[in-house]
N, C-alpha and C positions, 0 to 999 in steps of 0.2 A: 197295672199301676199301681204303685206302692202307697200305701198310705203316709201324709206327711206328719211327721212325727215333731211332738211339740216340748218344750220345757215349761214347767209350772212353777212359778214362784212360790217360795213359801208363805203359808197363810199369813205370818206374821206382819209380812211387810204391809199388807194391805191394812193393818190394824194399827200398828204404830208407827214412831218415828223410825226413818231409815239412820241406821249410825254409818256415817261414811268416812273413810279414812282416805285422804289423797295424797301420793307421796310424789312430790316433784312439782315446782311451781316455776318450771323455765317454760318451753316452748310450748310444749303441748299443755301442760298444766295452767299455763295462765290464758290459753284458749278454752279450756274446758271450764274451769272454775266458775266464769260468768252464765255459762251455758246451764252449769250445776246449779247456781241461785237460780236463774230462770226455771228450771224443774221444780225447785223446793216451793216457788210461789204459785206455779202453775197447780203443783200437788194440795196445796193448802186451799186454793180458789176451788178447786174440783171437791173439796169434802176430806181430803186426807185430813187424819186426826193430827201428824207431827210435822210432816213433810221431811226435811233432811238437815240432820245435825251432822256438821264436817270438820273433822280435824285436819291441817294441813301441815305436813313434813315437808323442809327443804330448809339446808344451812347456808344456801348460796345467797350472795347481795346482786343488785343490779349493777350492772357495767355499761357503759357507754355504749357498748357494739350490740347490749341486748335491745336497746330502743329501737322501735320499728319493726325488727324481727322478731319479738316475742311482744307479750302485752305491757308495755311499759313504757315510760314519759321521760323526757330529757330531766326534769324534777327528782324522777324517782331514784336517779342513781345514787348507790351508796347504800340503798335500804335494804333490808333483808325481803325476798321476794314473798316469801309464805306471810309475813307481817303486813307487808304492803297489801296485798292481794287480798287477805281477809279483812283488813280493816276498811279497804276499800268498799268491798261487799256489805259488809256489815251495815255501814254509812248509808250505802245506796241502797239495798233491798231491805233492810229491817231483819238481817239475820243476825244468828248470835252466834257465828263458829269460832273456830280457835287455830291459832296458830302455833306452830311449833317450829322456831327457825334452827331446828339441829336435823342431822341425817340418823335415818332408822340404822339401827347397828345392835350388835348383839345385847344393848342394856333394854331395847325395847320390846315390849309386850303389845300385840295391834289386838283391839276388841272392836269387831266392826262387822257390820252386816255386807257391806263392800267395802272392799279395797281395792282402790283406784293407783296402779302405779304408771306415773308418767315419767318414766326412765327409758335411757337407752343402754346403759352398761349391764353387763352381765351379773356383776358384782351387787350392783344395787338390787337387781332383779331378784338374787339369793337373800340377800338381807330381808327383803320385804317377806319372800315365804319363810324364811326361819322367825322371823318376828311374830307372823301368823301363826305358825306353829306354838310357840310360846305362848300366845293368847287363845282367842277364841275369833274365829272369823268365819264367815259364809263365801261370800263372793269374792273372787279376784278377777279384776278388769285390767289388763295388761293394754297400754297404749305405748307402741314402741315404733320407730321409723328409723331408716336412713336419709339417704339424701333426698331422694324422691319416690320411696316406697315406705309401707310400714303395714303394721297388722295390729287389730284390735281383737283382742280374744277375752270372751267372758268363760270362766271354771269356777270350780267350786273347790273349797279346800276340804280336807278329810281325806278318810280312807276310800280307795276305790271300790265302787259300787255300779252296778248296771246302769242305774239312772243319774249319777253325777257326771256333770258337765267337765271335761278334761280342761285344766287351766292351762297356761302357757309352759310350765316347765313337763307337764305331761307330754304334751305335743312337740316341743322343741327342747328337750333336756340340755342342749348346747347354750340355750340362751339364759342359762342360771349357772353355767361355769364361768367362772372369773378369769381363769387361766386362758380364755380364749376371747379376752378383750383386746380390742386393737392397740390400746395405750396412748391413742391420742385424744386425749381430754385436756389438752392445754387450752387456755382462753384464746379466742381469735384477736388478733392484732388489727382488725379492721372490719367494717361491715362487710366489704368486698370479701374478704378473707371467710367469714362466717356464712356469706351466701355460696360460696364454692364448695363448703360442707355440706350444707341443708338448702334444700329449696325454700323459698319465702312462704309456699302455700302448705307444704306438707302437714305442718303442725296444726293447722286448720283443719284440714281434708280427716286427719286421724280424729280431731277431738269432734267433728261432726258426726262421724260413725259412732263413737262411743256414747254421745250426747243420743241418739236414736236409739242405740239399744236400750239404753236407761229409761228413755221416755215408752219405749213399746212394754217395756217389762212392767212400768207401772200401769201404763193405760189399759193394756190388754190380759196383765198377768200371766202372760205367757211368751215363748218365744220359739220362731222356728227355724232360727239360727243362732250361732254362739260366736261365732267370728267372722272377721270382714279383712280381706287383704286388698289393699289399696295400691295403685301403681300409677303414678302420675305421668310417666313417661309415655304408658299406653293409654291413658285415659280409664283404665279398667277398675272396677271395684268388683270383687271376687266373694259371694258369702260362703260360709261352710255350714251345711244344714246339721240338725240335731241328730246324728245318723252314726252309729258305731262303724258302718261301713266307711263313712267319711273320714272318722278319724282314724280309722286302720290304715288309710293311705299315708300318713304324717307317722305311721308305726306305733300308733297308741291302739291297744287291744283291751276293749270294755271288758269288765269282766261279764261273765256270762249268767244270767240268772238261774239260780237252782232249781231243778225240777223237785216239785212236790212227789214224795213216795205216795201211791196208792195203795192204801191197805185191802188186801182181798179178804173178803169175809167167806168164811169156809159153807159152802151150801149143806 
């Protein structure tokens, strides 16, 4: 039986504030942000020196058909999602987070320990990766879904190396290719129309898996898996272990560690 591999969190996450950027405050983003605030509170209560410092990007406003399906209420209609959620959490949880009611584009440089992408379009994922490359970022937590299934993938930015966690673009390059977007991004004309496009439960299911990954990373300082696939139609949740052999099944070949040359001493 092979030994279970673990990913160790960088030491600075245990001694300093987690700088987190969330891109997308819609279905999954509005479900995950309150959990992120709970994580911040728990971290501080458990003695972490800084908890979470968060910036939320989203240029969308609340429509009447977001109410009930996303984390919004009738009185929220017309307001910017990012601003609304951040102000609400700052008031209720005592955080001092920042809202940026704009989309991540070519003018943005992201600087964060963890970038969380709560987006479903390939164009948006590509923009996140490019903005992270222009700045300086550590982890990339992708939270994506379709009608009744989705994935949560924690990876790392930077050049490939044997111990780097592959991010969503490494495992699924197609998910960063904007040419393959379906093009059906028109607003729903009713609640029923919105629910035909997406399960009422999928965003919460994805956000719970993302929340658990972050909680485990903080509480134990390590992870035994880096991705989770959720299928509500079958009721299955499948983790992907920290293992180059597992990643290879998705077509990603992790670099092989270089062997040290042993110098022979002449007798």
